[in-house]
C-alpha positions, -999 to +999 in steps of 0.1 A: -598+179+347-562+190+351-527+191+338-496+180+356-460+187+346-431+168+361-397+152+353-402+115+347-398+086+324-414+053+315-448+042+305-456+037+342-456+075+346-490+076+330-518+062+352-550+047+339-575+073+327-548+098+316-525+105+286-489+115+288-467+133+263-429+131+267-402+155+256-380+127+242-384+094+224-387+061+244-408+078+271-377+098+284-360+065+294-328+073+275-328+110+280-341+129+310-370+151+304-404+164+313-438+147+311-471+165+305-499+144+320-536+153+314-571+140+309-585+168+287-582+185+254-554+212+252-555+239+225-519+248+229-492+229+248-471+261+250-493+270+280-473+244+299-439+252+285-436+223+260-432+245+230-444+217+208-416+193+216-436+161+220-416+130+210-434+100+225-470+095+238-489+071+261-527+071+259-541+052+289-576+066+283-606+049+267-607+077+241-589+085+208-561+110+209-551+133+181-518+152+182-520+182+159-489+199+144-504+233+149-521+250+179-559+251+182-563+217+165-552+229+131-529+212+107-525+175+102-526+152+131-513+118+143-538+096+160-531+074+191-558+049+199-572+041+233-548+022+256-520+026+231-484+037+234-462+055+208-425+051+215-415+076+188-438+101+170-412+102+142-427+068+131-462+080+129-478+094+098-498+126+100-532+128+083-560+152+079-588+142+102-623+157+108-640+167+140-650+132+150-616+115+143-622+101+108-594+102+083-604+125+054-570+128+036-540+110+026-509+106+047-487+137+044-455+132+063-440+118+095-449+135+127-415+139+143-399+163+118-431+184+115-437+186+152-403+192+165-396+228+178-431+241+171-463+243+191-489+216+190-524+209+203-539+177+217-575+167+211-594+140+229-625+126+213-648+121+244-667+094+226-638+079+208-640+071+171-662+040+174-696+044+157-710+017+179-707+038+210-738+056+223-741+091+236-730+096+272-747+119+297-734+154+297-717+165+329-740+196+330-774+198+314-779+226+289-794+256+308-787+287+329-768+285+362-755+306+390-718+297+398-707+300+434-670+297+444-670+273+474-640+291+490-656+326+491-693+318+488-694+346+462-708+341+427-693+346+392-703+381+381-699+404+351-685+435+368-690+470+354-708+476+321-724+442+316-731+448+279-696+457+267-670+435+251-641+432+275-663+437+306-643+420+334-655+390+353-650+386+390-669+375+421-696+393+440-722+387+467-752+369+452-782+390+442-795+368+413-793+395+386-787+385+349-751+394+352-747+366+377-765+340+355-746+319+329-760+298+301-742+265+294-745+253+259-728+220+248-706+224+217-720+201+191-707+191+157-732+205+131-723+178+105-730+151+131-760+166+148-782+137+138-757+111+150-760+108+188-728+088+190-707+116+176-723+150+180-712+158+216-677+172+220-676+174+258-670+211+256-693+240+265-699+276+255-707+297+286-725+330+280-738+358+302-775+360+306-772+398+308-754+403+275-753+370+256-715+374+254-692+345+259-670+338+289-634+338+276-597+340+284-587+375+272-563+375+242-563+337+241-536+339+268-518+307+277-501+318+309-512+316+345-531+347+356-546+352+321-577+373+327-613+360+323-638+384+307-668+385+284-666+390+246-688+386+215-690+349+206-664+339+179-661+302+185-624+305+195-610+277+217-604+304+244-642+307+245-648+269+250-647+252+284-644+217+299-667+213+329-656+185+352-677+172+381-658+165+414-689+156+435-717+172+455-727+195+426-692+211+425-672+215+392-639+225+379-642+247+348-611+247+325-603+265+293-600+244+261-572+264+247-550+267+277-561+238+298-562+261+329-589+264+355-612+293+363-597+307+395-605+334+421-573+354+423-555+348+456-584+327+469-599+361+478-632+363+497-638+400+488-664+415+465-651+424+431-621+401+434-608+392+400-613+359+383-584+345+362-571+313+347-545+293+366-530+258+365-552+234+384-541+232+420-571+215+437-578+246+459-613+259+467-605+290+446-610+267+415-642+249+426-676+261+416-711+250+427-737+252+399-773+260+408-798+260+380-821+290+377 
């Protein structure tokens, strides 16, 4: 649901249910450094200032973790199993893996020299890589919803020309029009569509009912305040979203590429206030109530 950055060290810096990546080997114990703590897939760790320097890893989740040597889950990857710890990524082979975590190629090289000083992406497999697992309930059923920010009581709205690429997304008083209706479609793996243990990724496409265009972070931006708009669907990670329930029908929606949350700028309560991405901060500006239509 979120990402936290702090200076710290030791395996104990990573609580149960999270994974942690460290700037230095030995979990920053020998050399002071930062820790990136998260519980979601991240398309580019540069969004949080890591610039690819990930030298040790703790995975305290029940899911498999893949650390890719390129952004957007490209390039070879090193795998870290559930409840596992990796003191030095330099000791881990990189391998080509498919979308469900299976090794499909030979070992290429050690991770450390490849990863150092370049961007990387981190991918969680929500159902792990164990074929014995069964499909889990999706956090949001496939369908069309109106999204209301709980801080402003205004809804997510395509502002301006609702049919155009690049039309801005903001908030507005609810009127129920198609530009305020959003269709949530789970991202599924085509080659695993008949295998219920594997075909759900945990990500969603969110499209405007008015235009059929996808909700996205403009320009695949990684920084805070990156703008949210609509654009023709292209399957980019900036058009895919994690939808995390926090109770009472309220959700945090975060971008797969940047890891940042859909946020009403300045927690505004005004009509036409802009919607952007921002590092999760647990404020009402980032919490959305979903009502099916």
